[in-house]
C-alpha positions, 0 to 999 in steps of 0.5 A: 499500500502506498499513503501520503499525508499526515503521518502518514507512514506510521500506525501500521504494522509492517512487514520486515523492514520497510518502515526504513525505507525512504519516502519518494521526492513527492512525500510517498511511502511505500508500506509493506504490509504483508495483507489486503487492506478492504476498507479504511477510514480516518477520523479526526482522533483514530483511523479504523481499516479492514483487512480481507479476512474480516478482522479489524484495527484500529490506530489512534491518532493524538496530539502531540506536546510539538502541536503535530498529530501522531498516530499510536500503533495498530490494534485489534478489536476483538469480535467473534463475527467478522467484519465487512465495513468500517468508518471512523467519525471524528472521535467514533468509530462504528464496525458493520459485521458481515451478519449485519450488525452496527458494533461501536467501539466504546473507550476500551475499544471494545464493540458494542452492538447497537441492538435495535439495528439488524441486517443491516448493509453500510454504515456512514459517518460524518463529524459527529453523525452516523447513517446506516442502510439496511438490507431492505432498504430503511434509513437509521440516523444518530448523533449529532443533529444540529444542522439537519444531518439526521433528516429527522425535522427540526425538532429532533437536533440529536439523537443517542440511538437510531432513529428511522427515517422515514421520509426514504422507507419507500426509496429503493436505496444503495448507498449512504454517505456522510460528511461533516455535517452532511448526509446523502443517500443514493438510489438504485436508479441514480437520484441523488438525496442529501440533507444536513449543513449546506454552509457552503452548498455542500448538499448541491441544491443551488442554495446555503440553507440547511435541509433537516429532511432529505431532499432530491438533488435535481441537478444530479437527475438521469447523469447515472449517478453511482457513487458518493463521497463526502468531505468535510464541506464538500461532496463528490459524485460519480457517475456510471460512465465515468464523469466526476461532479463536485460542489460545496467548498472549494476553498482548497481547490478540492472541487478541482475546477481550477478556481478556488469558489464554493459551487452551490449545483453540482458541477462536471470536473472537466479536467478529467473529461477524456479519463474514465473515473472508476473511484473516489474518495474525499479527504478532510479538504482534499479528493482522490480519484482512480481512473481506469488506466488505474492513475490516481488523481488529487485536488484540493489542500495539501498541507499535510502532503495529502495530494502527493504532488511534493509541495504544499500548494493548494491545487485547484485542478486534478494532478496526476499521483506519482506513484512509484509501482513495479510494472507487475502491480497496479492500483486497486483501490483509495481512500481518503480520511483526514488529511490522509490518502491511501493507494492499494495496490495488488498484482495483475494477477489479483486485479478483480475489477471492481469500480466505486459503484454499489450493488443492489441489495443482494435481495433484490438481485436474487428475487426471480432465484428466490420465487424459484426456491419459494415455489419449490418443495420444502420441509417445514423447516426451511419453509418458515425460513421462507417465510420471513424471507418472503415477509422482508421482501414484500413488507418491504417498499424499497425492495420492491421498488428496486425489482423489475428494473429496465436495464437495457441500455441503462434506461431505469437511469432515466427515471422521471416524473415521466418514465418510471424505469420499469420492465413490468413484462418481468414482473409478469413473469415472476408473479405468475411463479409466485401464486401458482403455490397457494401458501406463498401467496397467502405470505405475499398478501399478508406482507403486502396488506400490512405494507400498504397503509404505511406507505409515505403520502408523498415520497421524497423521490418518484421511485418510491411511487414504482410500487403502485404499477409493480402491484397492477401486474400482481392483480393482473396475474392474481386474476389471471390464475385465481378465483375471481375473489382472490384479489379483492381484499389486496385490490382495496388495500392498493385502493386506499394507498393510491387514495392516500396520495398527494396530488404531485404522487397521483399526478406522476403515477398517472404519467407513468401510465399513460406512457405504458404500451397500450396493452399494458395500460388496457391491462390494468384499467382489466385490473380494476374493472374486474375487481369491481364487476366482481363486487359490484355482483354481490348481493346484498351490494355494500357502496361502502368507501372501499368500493368507492376508493376501486372506483377513484382509483379507476377515475384516475386512470380516465383522468390520465388517458384524457391527458395523453395525446389523442393518437395514444388515448385509450377508447372512453368505452374501455374504461365503462363497467357491465352493469345491470339495470337493477343496480343502476334504478337503486342508484337511481332511487338513492339520488331521487331520494337523497335530498328527502333522506336522513340517511347519509347514502349517495348513489355510488356510481350515479353522478359521481363516476359516469365515465365508467358508464356507457351510453346504454346505461346513461340513457337509460338512468336519464329515461327512467328518471323521467318516467318516475317524474311523469308518473309522480303526476299521475299513473299512466292508467289515469290519463289512458282512461280519458284519451280512451273515451274522448274526454277532456284532460283535468288541468295538470294530468297532461302538458298539453300543447294545441298547435295548427298545421299550418303555424306549428312554431308561432303556436309553440311560442305562444303557448309556452309563454303561457304555462307554468315550467312545472308543466314540462316534467309531466307527460306531452300531449300534442293536440293538431288542430283541435284534433284528440289523439287516440292513447296509442296514438299520442307518442306520433304526434309528439314526433311529429311535432318536434319534427315540424317546429325544429325544422322551422326553428332553425330554417334562415326564415326565422332569423333566429340563428347564423349560419355557416359558409356552406349553410350546414350549420347553425350558431347563436347570432352576435347580434341577438337580445338576450331579452329575446324569449325565444332562445329560451323556448328553444332551450325549453324545446330542445330539453322536453325532445330530450326529456320525451326521447325524441330525436331533432333536426338540430344542425348545431355544431358539437360546441353547443353540447359542450357549453351545456356541459360546460366543456371550454370549445376549442379551435376543432370546433371553429373548424367543424364549423367554419373550415375557412377560419378553422384552417387559417386559426390553424396555420396561424397557431402551427404553420407559421413561422414567427417572420411570416405571421410578421408578413401578415400584417395582422391585428386583432381585429376580426370580422365575425358575423357581420360585424368587426370585432376587437378582441384585445379591447383594452389594446386596440389594433394590436398588432398579431405576433409569433409571440401572441398567436396563441393568445390570438387564437383562444381570443378568436375562438372565444369570441365566436363560441363565448363572448358573442352569444354569452346572453342569448347562449344563457337564455337557451341553458336556463331554457334547457335546465328547466326540463332536464336535471343538470346533474343527469344531463352531466352525465353525458359527454358532449358527443354523447349528448349530441347522439342523444338528442340529434340521433346518427345518420344511417345509410346502410340499407343493405344492412335494413334490407337483411335485418328486415322481417315479413309477417302473414302473407309476406312470411315466406320463403323464398322471398315473396314476389310483392317482397322482391318488388318492394326492394327493387323498387327501394334501391331505385329511388334516390338517397334523399327519398330513401332518407324519406323512407327513414322519417316516414316508417320512423318518424325520424330523419335519423336513427336513435343512437342506441336503436343503430343496432336494433334497427330492425323494419318488419313488413306485413301484407296490408289488409284492404276493403277493396283493390289493393293498387288505390292504396299507399303504404302505410307505416307504424312509427313506433314499432317500425312497421310497414303495411304493403298492399299486394301490389300488382306491378312495380309501376304501380308500387313505386307510384305509390311509395313514392307519392306516400313520401313527397307528401307531408300530409298525415293521416291516421288510422281513417286513412282509406285509400289516402296515403297513410303514416299511422303514429302508433 
């Protein structure tokens, strides 16, 4: 071994007379020890080292009368266990046995075990404090902590016994380090945490404020840090690529930056660029590095010769130490302690490459092997030991978070709030083996149920959150290989732990999850859906917080998916649960009775988790609520009696609308102006020209009423709306007055249509439905309404360069709905620039859809929600609400033919000749005529969205009195029945059908020989 610095040659028991060998010109001593030193640490009053055989020795250091520091003789530390590590504070020595016990030497050099600590993997001492890392990744600190170096908070400045540092309990740590008054911890993926004294910036946090709890050193993120070494008030870190960063005090040049300034943030030692460093070591005020070429460099304080440069200077750049070594000997390790430096060499044959990198704890490295052992056949004694191993592994978040890392190309070192660094397929394979054996699964489940409630609300590092993705994989494997109920207890515990996390932690997990492959995202969603499906199928169903927690987890995943870029988004339907109607009705009853009920019972899903409801469930709940509300006025049989006998209806039983054929809209508006809004929620009955419909005709009248009133209302003749350039979409005019009651009535009529399950002619952009649901219209809505304006805005926002925008010479003045508008009234003629382009586009869209129509839209919205309950309407997404109100286009005429059924005389195989003739006539119709046929049969121009798959027409022969060629086809709109006379020729059938479709005249049961459309 070579040694240099303060009293460097003394204290060691040497072989032969090598202590008589004079030092080199640079002050280096060549010590012939006769044994290998594997660890060495030096404090102010003691030096300790460790032989390769596990024996520990100490050398006391005292101050001579002349004021110099002198070493005594080496003394053996007697202890029954072999020692694996040593660390010295200013006046203390801490040893670590191979069995994981921590020993502190008393004044008589007797090792005293610290009973609180066991299974420890590392210890590190600062001047007056100590840090220990256990094999399951937990950190303990003790000693003086006035500068925060214990990491326990400001209220606990010192501790005489080891204290658990719970803030790091979930972080997968691989190293701890300590200096004068600072402490550090390093995670498996290279994240550095620091706390304690920061007078010179030695914590690397960009300031000089002490920290009393562990804090991430963000400047070292993604640098692949693998080792940390601390001096008195400076710190050095080593990366996997062999780069060195230093920070803290630069008073003696110990940072190696060719200056004597302090560095508050980690700074690369540029002078070492090109030399791959494999080891670093910090003394009190100096630093050593060892390169892969086995050269040692030093920088910092050299007053005691500790730099090995033969001069008492303060070199602030790394300079090589001139070691007199034999050609067959290479430097294997370096140590720095106090004001001393050491380099251990060995022969070429004995060299084993050992970089200054720390290994992941053995328990995590061997997990796959351990699972094989746990699942193999064994005796009871072995199983008892394995149960302890299972418990130790799965009751430690730190251990779990260190597992299943993505090691290809060192990708786990890129862990960040956007990337988890995990290889989840590895986790899946491991868990598949794990759940095969029931007793192993029970042990794992028990340990996790014990661990989950103790997880930190906001782990100090994002690596502490990996466990939640890992346990998603475990749940998936359990659900795949075990009975459905087996995953429920664990799923509830995981959900509770997720719900305990801070908003920031939830954001990180959501971003991680949404960055996974789509197949993994879908798999994780199915985990929670399956757990909920099992619970929702239970009888009786418990609407408790545990179930609500599972729903909230699914909601968080839904929200994360919404934040994902559209191409990577999962379809929203993937989040929907299968719910039976009985459950939905129970939830609806709870929602309806919540104001009257004294019990604090809320609906489980309704209005709280619409994201897990499919459109069919939402519409079912909405329609049933409307039915219940109507029935509260009077039971159906009550007013059916009056209809059947043609008696006048008692006032308040039905909402009567009596209109004339020639002035439907005018009469409707007048009627709405004269009634109480409470009437909107009772059954709607429509009269045409005073004609009272039969009981089984009334819905046909209602459908026809909405057809006529909306076609007239949105036509240009009313002047109520503006239209896009192609005249295909309408919008509220900016010049309309809010006092115009027609917009209130427009909202009421839209609400009545939804409430009475009628689809309507409502050619408005999606922005209308977004605004009803409180969703902000976007540029996409402008592109839908006006492709010319929308694409122009898109070009400004995305395509034009700043210079091109300048050439356009535009300002914040626009022309909208026939009016010049200044989008920024406070800054007239404000120029459009590359810097404010986003502001301009958002202002343009907001003016068109919000500002210019605010008054009339609020009247429309007020009218709509006078009819429909806002809570239930908000179950729908904007597109869903649009589809329910407007329906969907139908042009799959081949499918219509395929699913049509036949009755009576037409029910033959092969097809009846009249049916064959009908389809030939139908195929010859124009597209507009086919749309007219759709309205003729259904009463709607479009198909109700949920009836698209169910849409099935029934054709039967029409029973007529007289020659069939005189009669027209007759449709029953409620049952989608078409009564078709037995026409004699194709030409006659074509004439009668096209006449029926082109006429607006509606004839009821007494249609006779006239064209007929029965509204039943």
